[in-house]
N, C-alpha and C positions, 0 to 999 in steps of 0.2 A: 772538309769534304766540299766538292765541285759538282753543282748540278747545273745541267743544261736545259734551257726551257725553249719547246717548239711549239710554234703557232700551225698549226693543221687539222688534219681529219684522221683521229686516233686510229681508224678502220683500215689508213693505208701503211700502218707501223705495224711491228713485231710487237706486241705485248700480250701477257697472259691477264685473263679475265679474273684470276683468285675467286673464282665462283664456284665450287664444286657442287653444285646443284644444277649447272649447265643452263638454269631458267633467267641468266641475263641479272639484271638490277637495275641500279642508277651509276654505275660507273663503265667503265670498258665493257662488260658483257653486256649493258644494256644499250651502248653504244653500235655494238657489234649486230645485237638484234635487231634494233632500229634501222639500220643500213641494211641488213643481208632480208628483211621481210618475216613474214610467218613462217616459211619452208628451214629454219632455223629452229626456230622454237619448237617445230613439230617433230623435228629429227632429235634434239633433244630430249626430247620427253620419253621419247619409244628408245633411245637410250640408256637412260635412268631407269625405267622400268625394266630393261634386262639385265644392266652388270653393273647399277649403280652408280657411285661417287670413285673420284680420284683413279680416273683412268684417262692415259693419253688417248686421244682419238683423233680419226681426219671425220670434219664434219662438213654439209654440204655449204657453200658460200651464199644461198640463197640469191637474192635479188642484187648482189655484188657482181659485177662483170667478170668474165674470165681474165682480159686483161688486166685489171684492177689487183686480182689475187695474184697473177703469177709475178706482177710487177712488183710486188710487195714480198712474195718468195725469193725472187732473184736479189731483190737489196738484201734480205736479211742473209742467204748464201755468200754472197759478195763480203758482207761485211764480216762472216766469220771465217771465209779462206783468205782474207787480208791477214789475219793473223799469223799465215804460213808462207807471207811475202811471195806467193807465185808469179811468174811472170805474165806479161802483160797479154791479153785477150787477143786472139787471130784475129787478121784483116779477113775483108770479103775475098780478096785475092786467094789467100791461104786456103781459106773454106772451099774454093772453086781448085784448087791446085790435089786437096785433098781426096775430092768427088773426082776429081779423073784418074786418080790413081786408086780409088775404091770401084769405081764402076758403077756407081750409083749415089744418090742423094742423099743427105745428110737432113733430119727431121727440124724444121724450125726450131725446136724446143732444146735440141740437142747443139745446134748451132749459136745458139743466144746463151747456151753454159760457158762453151769456148770463148764467143767473142765479149761477152757483156761481163763473164765473172773473172775466166783468167784460161792460158793454156797448158791448163794441168796442174801438178802441182797443190792442190788443196783436196779436201774431202776425207773419207774414214781412211785410218789403218796408213796401207803404203801409198795413195792418194791417187787422183785420177791421171791415167799418163796421158801427155802432151798429144794431141792431135798432129800436129806437124812439127818440126825441127829436128836438131842433129841428137844422135842416139837412137834410142827405142821411143816409139810413137805408136798410137794406137793404129795408124796405118800401116806401119811395118808391122806389129804385130796382128792384124788382120791378114797382111798377107802369107806373113810366116805359118800362122795355126790353119788357114785353108788350104796349105800342102800338106797339110798332116791328114785331119780331120776337124771343121769346124765348118758349122752353117752358113748360110750364103746370108749377106747383108746384117751381120751381126758383131758390131764392133767392138771390139775389147776396149772397156770403160777404167777398169784396176785390177791391177796383180796382187791379189791377195797372198799370193805365195803359196808352196807347196803343189804347183800345178794348177791352182784355182784363179776362176775371174769373176770379175762384175762386168756383164756384159750388154749392150743396149741393143734392142731388136732396132732397128734402121726401118725396118717396112712396116710400123704401125707408128703411126701421129702422135700419139700417147706415149712413146719411148718405152714401152715396159723394159725394166733391169730384170737380167737374168742372172743367176751362178751356175758357172760350171765347175762342177766338183766331180774331177776325175778320179778320185782316189778310191782304188781297191773295182775299177771296172778297166776290164783287159779289150773288149772288143765292141759293145754294143754302146757306142758312146752318146745313144740318146737316151740313155737313162741318167747320164752324168748332168743333164739339163733341168735347172728347176726357175721359177719365177719370184725371183724375190720381191719385187714390187712391181705392181701393175703399169705403173708409168714412172716415167725420167722426176716428175714432180713429188711424189709419195714417197720416192727414194731418199730425195735433198731433204722433204721434211723429216723422214727417219733417221738420218743425219743431223738434222739441226737437234732434233727432242734426245737423242743420243739412245735412242729406243731400239736401234736393229741389232742383228743376233751378234755383230761385231762390237757392239757398244760396252759401256760400263754400267750400265741400266738396262740389258734387254727386255723387250717385253715380255712375258709369262705366256702367252699365246701365239707365239711364232711358230708357222707349221708352213713349211712352203710345198707349193704342187709341181708333179713333173709338168714341164714346158711341152705340152701336146702335140707342139709343130715342128718339134727337136728331128723325128726321123725324116721328115719330107723336106726340111731345109737341107741337113747334110746331104741328102742325095742331089740335090744342085750343084 
């Protein structure tokens, strides 16, 4: 068995606290609570009282800056994505080319996914679509679907098959990830849109934890709300 020793700040790494109480301790959990401050402890106590132990959940990052949290998340995504040997990330020039073709700017978080991780070829099930390149891309899929019935500034992210898509709302800086499920719907296409995750970061966290509705161990309490902006955006 080989071991690797890393000197650094464990709150910047992907690590499990192994503490079902959620209340910290002297190890990894204690380091997280110490770095994040009392806001994490307060939220953990509320969650413990409400749902008990042994549940995967998103918590506040307390006093840990957003940049640190996002940097750690994208490092974990890149590590998992590398198992699929995806293509290189896109360049700034390729992002600019995609934005010119689409007619709108891509949110920084989505740009980072395509530049820092890869130009598609990773992620759940059938993998994230490439942003640009030969063959089918997120950009070409957007143009194709817009000619039929597709909301403005919603970029196809992943083809689930059977007409279903994961799609990114590029008008919102948090980049909510939507589910397009058209099966059984004939005319009222706004009924086909659901909110899969309220942000791209939460969608990626769910993929990493394998708790999405598509995963091997889906969460028991998955219930998607209708995307309220669907009708308005389809009319644009």
